C-alpha angles and dihedrals in degrees: 000000000000122000130225125232115226138175112225115231092193139010112289118195114247091007114063153281131289111293096020118138106227137178116221137164115276094244093054090050096044098042104034121009101041100042092048091048092238091129144012130215112270108242133130096271096046092046091052092046091048092050090052094048098037096101091047092048092048091050091049091048091049091051092050092046092051090050090050091049091053090051090047091054092047096051100031113146095023114173128193130192121222117193113206138158114254140176127251092269092056097255114141124234092238124345142274110260132204088251090058091050093046092051093049092044089052089051087050092059104269115102109216136152126230089252089064093056111090115199114190089196134356117278105236103149139066118257142065116320129185114224127185118228116195111215094172131359088262100035127062135160134203118241121195112225112201108200113194143149095238139008090254091054090048090055091051091049091049089054089052098252119143117249134189124019096347091053091053090051091053096049115105109239142103116014109213093189091060091059093061099040107098094203096049124096109259116237119234113253 
């Protein structure tokens, strides 16, 4: 299959920097890079137009990056709480999606879209999860997503206490082995 030559108008992760001439598959160009205005087709006219506008595009990119860095400093260490139903083993009935995280992050004071939320793998268990939010192609922050069954459970997780099945196993209580040991003192029931 033939590839398409493009000029990148901004940094694209795993592809290149602004101004790079790259070769990509036609579907990637047609469905992602061109519609989102991250690149233009590499021909004589577009190369000349890019060379004329390069200084302006770089200044605009620098201004947006500085603004994203200021926002990242202001909201560093942001944590959101997601309340979901889960089974006894801590597995969720469903999963936490980028849209859920984007909505809760927006409520927390940082306006982001679901496209800016990068999940390395689906969140399908209770607990604390680190999620990357891309504010600019060169600036990203880490948001802590606290997935719990209730606000009280979320508070315990945030403090580092175990919840769910492993918390019940750690609780001091009834010793089953003592019931079946003939020499042990029998607990009162």
